[in-house]
C-alpha positions in Angstrom: -32.6 47.9 -7.6 -30.5 49.0 -4.6 -31.5 45.7 -3.0 -30.7 43.5 -6.2 -27.3 45.0 -6.0 -26.9 44.8 -2.3 -27.4 40.4 -3.0 -25.3 40.7 -6.0 -22.4 42.3 -3.8 -23.0 39.4 -0.8 -22.8 36.8 -3.6 -19.6 38.1 -5.0 -18.1 38.1 -1.8 -19.1 34.8 -0.4 -17.7 33.1 -3.7 -14.6 34.6 -3.1 -14.4 33.6 0.2 -15.1 30.0 -1.0 -12.2 30.2 -3.5 -10.0 31.9 -0.9 -8.3 28.9 0.2 -4.8 28.5 1.6 -2.9 26.5 -1.3 -0.4 25.2 1.4 -3.3 24.3 3.3 -5.0 22.6 0.9 -1.6 20.6 -0.2 -1.5 19.4 3.0 -5.1 17.8 3.2 -4.4 16.1 -0.4 -1.3 14.9 1.0 -2.8 13.2 4.1 -5.6 12.1 1.6 -3.1 10.2 -0.2 -1.0 8.8 2.6 -4.5 7.7 3.9 -5.1 6.2 0.7 -1.9 4.7 0.6 -1.4 2.9 3.8 -2.0 -1.0 3.6 -1.9 -3.8 6.0 0.4 -6.5 4.6 -0.7 -10.1 5.7 2.0 -13.0 5.0 1.2 -16.6 5.5 4.9 -18.3 6.5 6.1 -22.2 5.7 6.2 -22.0 9.1 2.4 -22.2 9.8 2.5 -18.9 10.8 0.6 -15.4 9.6 2.2 -11.7 10.1 -0.2 -8.6 9.8 2.2 -6.0 9.4 1.9 -2.5 7.5 3.1 -1.3 4.1 2.5 1.8 1.5 1.4 2.1 -1.6 4.1 3.4 -3.9 2.3 3.6 -7.6 -1.0 3.4 -8.2 -0.1 0.5 -10.4 -0.4 -1.4 -7.5 3.3 -1.5 -6.2 3.6 -1.9 -2.2 6.5 -1.1 0.0 7.2 -3.0 2.7 10.5 -4.7 4.9 11.9 -7.6 3.5 11.7 -9.5 6.7 8.2 -9.0 6.8 7.6 -11.4 3.6 10.4 -13.6 4.2 9.7 -17.4 4.1 6.5 -16.4 2.9 4.0 -18.6 0.9 1.6 -16.6 0.0 0.9 -12.3 0.9 -2.5 -10.3 0.8 -2.5 -6.8 0.9 -5.8 -4.9 3.0 -7.1 -1.5 2.8 -10.3 -0.5 4.6 -11.8 1.0 1.5 -10.2 -0.8 -1.5 -10.4 -4.6 -0.2 -8.1 -7.0 -0.3 -5.6 -8.0 -3.2 -3.4 -11.0 -3.7 0.5 -10.3 -4.1 1.0 -11.9 -7.6 4.8 -10.8 -7.8 7.9 -9.5 -5.7 9.4 -7.0 -8.2 12.8 -6.3 -6.1 14.4 -7.4 -2.7 17.4 -6.1 -0.8 17.9 -7.9 2.7 20.7 -5.8 3.6 18.6 -2.6 3.6 15.1 -4.9 4.4 12.8 -4.0 1.8 10.8 -5.4 -0.5 8.7 -4.1 -3.8 5.6 -5.8 -4.1 3.1 -6.2 -6.8 -0.5 -6.6 -6.3 -2.9 -8.4 -9.0 -5.5 -6.8 -10.9 -5.1 -3.3 -8.8 -4.7 -0.5 -11.1 -8.2 0.2 -11.1 -8.7 0.4 -7.3 -6.3 3.2 -6.0 -6.6 6.8 -8.1 -3.7 8.4 -5.5 -0.4 7.0 -3.4 1.8 8.2 -1.1 4.6 10.5 -2.2 8.3 10.5 -1.4 9.4 13.4 0.8 13.4 14.4 1.1 14.6 12.7 4.5 18.1 14.9 3.8 16.9 18.2 5.5 15.8 16.2 8.3 17.1 16.9 11.9 16.6 16.1 15.7 13.4 17.7 17.2 11.8 17.6 13.6 7.8 16.8 14.2 6.4 13.7 12.2 3.3 12.2 11.4 3.2 8.2 11.6 0.7 6.3 9.9 0.6 2.5 10.6 -1.6 -0.8 11.3 -0.4 -1.1 14.8 -1.5 -4.7 16.1 -2.8 -3.3 19.5 -4.1 0.3 18.4 -7.0 1.7 17.0 -5.9 4.5 15.1 -4.0 4.7 11.5 -2.4 8.1 12.5 -0.2 9.3 15.7 2.6 11.7 16.1 5.9 11.8 16.7 9.2 14.0 17.1 12.8 12.8 15.7 14.9 11.8 18.6 18.0 11.0 17.1 19.1 10.2 13.4 22.5 8.3 12.1 23.8 5.0 11.2 22.8 1.3 12.4 25.7 0.6 14.5 26.2 4.5 15.8 22.5 3.8 17.2 22.2 0.5 18.8 24.3 -2.8 19.1 21.9 -5.7 18.7 20.4 -8.0 16.6 18.7 -5.8 13.7 21.6 -3.2 13.4 24.2 -6.1 12.5 21.7 -7.4 9.6 21.7 -3.6 7.9 24.3 -2.2 5.8 26.0 0.3 7.8 25.5 3.1 5.0 21.7 3.1 5.3 20.5 6.1 7.5 18.1 5.5 10.2 15.4 7.8 12.0 14.9 7.0 15.5 11.6 8.2 17.0 9.3 7.3 19.9 5.6 6.3 20.6 2.9 3.6 20.6 4.7 1.2 18.5 4.5 -2.6 18.3 4.9 -5.5 15.3 1.8 -4.2 13.3 3.6 -1.2 12.8 6.8 -2.6 10.6 6.2 -1.3 7.4 4.6 1.8 8.3 5.6 5.1 7.4 6.9 8.4 8.8 5.6 11.9 6.9 6.7 15.2 6.7 4.3 18.3 7.6 3.1 17.6 4.0 2.5 14.2 4.5 5.0 12.8 2.3 7.0 9.9 3.0 10.4 10.3 4.9 10.9 7.4 6.6 9.9 3.1 7.0 9.7 1.8 9.9 12.0 -1.2 10.1 12.7 -2.1 13.8 12.2 -1.7 17.5 14.4 -1.1 20.2 13.7 -0.3 24.1 10.1 0.2 25.6 10.0 3.1 28.2 7.3 4.9 29.9 7.4 7.2 27.0 6.5 4.8 24.3 8.8 2.1 22.1 11.6 3.2 20.4 11.5 2.5 16.6 14.0 2.8 14.0 12.7 3.8 10.1 14.8 3.7 7.1 15.3 7.1 5.4 13.6 7.9 2.0 16.9 9.0 0.7 17.5 5.3 0.4 14.1 4.3 -0.9 13.7 6.4 -4.0 16.6 5.0 -5.8 15.7 1.2 -4.5 11.8 1.9 -6.0 12.9 3.4 -9.3 15.5 0.3 -10.6 13.0 -2.6 -10.2 12.8 -6.1 -11.8 10.8 -9.2 -11.0 12.5 -11.5 -8.5 11.3 -15.8 -7.7 9.3 -16.3 -4.6 12.2 -18.7 -3.9 14.6 -15.9 -2.8 12.0 -15.2 0.1 12.9 -18.1 1.7 15.6 -17.7 4.3 18.0 -20.3 6.1 15.9 -19.8 9.3 13.5 -22.6 11.0 11.2 -20.4 12.7 9.9 -17.0 13.3 11.8 -16.8 16.2 15.0 -16.8 14.6 14.7 -14.1 12.1 11.4 -12.3 11.8 10.4 -12.2 15.9 14.1 -10.4 16.3 12.9 -7.0 14.7 9.9 -6.0 16.6 8.8 -9.0 18.4 6.3 -12.2 17.7 3.3 -11.4 15.5 -0.3 -12.3 17.0 -1.8 -14.9 16.2 -5.4 -16.0 15.7 -7.3 -16.4 19.0 -8.0 -19.9 20.1 -11.6 -20.7 18.7 -12.7 -22.0 22.2 -12.3 -18.5 23.8 -15.2 -16.2 24.4 -16.6 -13.7 22.2 -17.1 -10.8 24.9 -17.6 -8.2 22.3 -20.1 -8.0 19.2 -19.1 -7.5 15.6 -20.4 -5.4 13.1 -19.8 -7.1 9.3 -20.2 -5.8 5.8 -19.4 -6.7 2.3 -15.7 -5.4 0.8 -15.5 -4.7 -2.8 -15.1 -7.6 -5.2 -12.5 -7.8 -8.0 -12.4 -9.4 -11.0 -10.7 -12.9 -11.0 -8.6 -14.8 -13.7 -9.0 -18.8 -14.7 -7.2 -20.9 -17.0 -10.7 -21.0 -19.0 -11.4 -17.7 -20.9 -15.0 -18.2 -21.0 -15.6 -19.3 -17.4 -13.0 -16.3 -16.4 -15.5 -14.0 -18.5 -19.0 -16.0 -16.8 -17.1 -14.9 -13.3 -16.6 -11.6 -14.0 -19.7 -10.8 -16.2 -21.4 -12.0 -12.9 -19.0 -9.9 -10.6 -20.0 -6.8 -13.0 -23.6 -7.5 -12.3 -24.3 -8.2 -8.5 -21.0 -6.6 -6.9 -21.9 -4.7 -3.7 -20.0 -2.7 -1.0 -20.5 -0.2 1.9 -18.7 2.9 1.2 -17.4 5.9 3.5 -18.1 3.7 6.6 -17.6 5.4 9.7 -17.9 3.9 13.0 -18.2 6.0 16.1 -17.4 9.2 14.5 -14.2 8.1 12.8 -14.1 7.0 9.1 -12.8 3.4 8.9 -9.7 3.9 6.8 -8.9 5.8 10.3 -9.0 2.9 12.2 -6.2 0.4 12.4 -6.8 -2.5 9.9 -6.0 -4.7 13.2 -9.1 -3.6 14.3 -11.0 -4.9 11.3 -11.3 -8.9 10.3 -10.8 -10.4 7.0 -13.4 -13.8 6.3 -12.6 -14.7 3.1 -14.9 -16.8 1.4 -12.8 -19.6 1.2 -13.0 -19.9 5.1 -16.3 -22.0 5.5 -18.1 -25.0 7.3 -17.8 -27.2 4.7 -14.0 -26.2 3.7 -14.8 -25.3 0.1 -11.9 -23.7 -1.9 -11.0 -22.2 -4.8 -9.4 -24.7 -7.7 -8.5 -24.6 -11.0 -12.2 -25.1 -11.7 -13.7 -23.5 -8.9 -15.0 -20.0 -8.0 -16.2 -19.7 -4.4 -18.1 -16.6 -2.9 -20.6 -15.1 -0.6 -23.8 -13.9 -2.2 -27.2 -12.2 -0.2 -30.4 -10.7 -0.8 -30.1 -7.7 -2.4 -31.7 -4.3 -1.3 -31.9 -2.9 -4.8 -34.3 -4.0 -7.4 -33.6 -4.5 -10.9 -35.8 -3.8 -14.2 -35.7 -7.0 -16.3 -38.4 -7.4 -18.8 -41.3 -5.2 -19.7 -41.7 -3.0 -16.3 -41.3 -5.9 -14.3 -39.0 -5.7 -11.5 -37.4 -8.7 -9.7 -34.9 -9.0 -7.1 -31.5 -9.7 -8.1 -28.2 -11.1 -5.6 -25.5 -9.1 -4.3 -22.1 -10.6 -4.0 -18.6 -10.4 -2.8 -15.2 -12.2 -1.8 -14.5 -11.4 1.3 -16.7 -9.9 4.6 -15.2 -7.6 6.7 -16.0 -7.3 10.5 -15.2 -5.2 13.0 -15.1 -5.8 17.0 -17.0 -3.7 19.1 -17.6 -3.0 22.6 -21.5 -4.3 24.1 -23.7 -1.0 23.8 -25.1 1.6 21.4 -22.5 2.7 18.6 -23.3 5.4 15.9 -22.7 4.4 12.1 -23.0 6.0 8.8 -22.5 4.5 5.6 -23.3 4.5 1.5 -24.2 1.0 0.3 -23.3 0.9 -3.6 -24.1 -1.9 -6.0 -23.8 -3.0 -9.6 -25.2 -0.2 -12.5 -24.1 2.4 -10.1 -26.9 1.9 -7.5 -26.7 3.8 -4.3 -28.9 4.2 -1.4 -27.3 7.6 -0.5 -25.8 8.2 2.9 -27.5 6.1 5.8 -27.2 7.1 9.7 -27.9 4.5 12.2 -27.3 3.7 15.8 -26.9 -0.1 16.5 -27.2 -1.9 19.6 -24.2 -4.2 19.5 -24.5 -7.3 21.9 -22.1 -9.6 23.0 -20.9 -13.1 20.6 -23.7 -11.4 17.8 -22.3 -10.4 14.1 -24.7 -7.1 13.2 -24.5 -7.3 9.2 -25.2 -4.1 7.3 -27.9 -4.5 4.6 -27.0 -8.3 4.4 -29.8 -10.7 4.5 -30.4 -14.1 3.6 -26.4 -15.1 3.3 -24.9 -17.9 1.3 -22.0 -19.3 0.3 -21.7 -19.9 -3.4 -19.6 -22.3 -5.7 -19.5 -22.3 -9.5 -17.8 -25.6 -10.6 -16.8 -25.4 -14.5 -18.0 -28.4 -16.0 -16.2 -30.6 -19.2 -16.9 -29.7 -22.0 -19.4 -31.6 -24.0 -19.6 -32.6 -27.8 -20.8 -29.9 -30.0 -23.4 -30.4 -32.7 -23.5 -29.2 -36.3 -24.2 -25.8 -36.4 -24.0 -25.5 -32.7 -21.5 -22.8 -30.7 -19.7 -23.9 -27.9 -20.4 -22.5 -24.7 -19.0 -22.7 -21.0 -20.8 -25.0 -18.9 -21.1 -24.6 -15.1 -22.7 -25.6 -11.7 -23.8 -23.4 -9.0 -24.4 -24.8 -5.6 -25.6 -22.3 -3.2 -25.2 -23.1 1.0 -27.1 -20.8 3.3 -25.1 -19.4 6.0 -27.2 -19.3 9.2 -25.9 -17.3 12.6 -24.1 -20.4 14.0 -22.0 -20.8 10.6 -21.5 -17.4 10.6 -20.2 -16.8 14.4 -18.0 -19.9 13.6 -16.4 -18.4 10.8 -15.7 -15.5 12.3 -14.1 -17.2 15.2 -11.3 -18.3 12.8 -10.5 -14.8 11.8 -10.2 -12.9 15.3 -6.7 -11.6 16.5 -6.3 -10.7 20.2 -7.1 -6.9 20.7 -4.8 -6.1 23.8 -1.3 -6.6 24.0 0.5 -9.9 26.0 0.4 -9.2 29.8 
């Protein structure tokens, strides 16, 4: 009896300890989770033929992304990438303000992807010396988060004489910080101790031994801008300039471009499937067929940890996105063609009368991370259609130069779904969608060649 009471008391004490969590600490942890979930890489393809990979943050779970206006100026297409949620196309521009250097973008079909987003904090209470967290996808850094201190704050022409200061309305409050910033940091966020957004990184100043000076727009201006939105035409992104050098480059320097195809691949690559989202075509039945295929065959690697760091805490500049439309046959999407990858499934699917048959797995994007030659620790969990899961897997992979190691992906192919013209329907027959599937195997040679097309420099120019 005494022993039973002692065990009961011990259990009560243990439960009390579990639930005795500091609310403030819990709030900080949840704030950091939301901030990490919201920081994205914004990839812009311009009318000049250049590509810009910068940063932005998710402001609403409805799929609204904030980034500087100069990042998306002269854009012909914009994609947003998050290592956990995958790749999304921007289908609308919600609002722009060139004098404040802000743009608000709307993602296509994104409402179900994010469960949380960053919150705005009060920048009016900040002062010189305050410590801030920085979340950004720097072009030449491995980590998403760094820390910094406010070295100054004020209005554009008070802080620096130069091109960027002349571009901004002088009533905008800017925060000045210093650290490991580069062009990829543009659109990154400064957060207070609770991981609330208090600044949006816009431009760079001088570089010294202590790092690069960066200027960020205070959140006191962001709030009214984001609360009043309306769609604007993509034509409004067009400027009077003739190249990136005339405008974009003058804020934070030129954006790195894709590495030359002939350059060596000294590193190896770890590759995995990104989440696959629904698509939308003009033909309603064709759209249903595509999305039904996605629902039955989607597959991606979740909770990936590489060398002890969760994948979303790696800078997105260290993760290359290989879209299905980039392939050796130059097959691309069109009004009646849907292109995707598929591979042999590691799952099995019960089809009919206790018989199990292998199913295919599919995605629209393959993600690849360059890793140095040698052994790397990898932890992940594969998820597939019908809520299937492999559970947590832990591997030690031997990465070899110029080779691509794929996580549980074999028999990779490129598949096209071609919508066929409608045929006459007989009496009593029901019209159905007709399409043709064509599968093209992707061997080691083709995979390596395609990865070469999406590589960006790892080190800054000397």
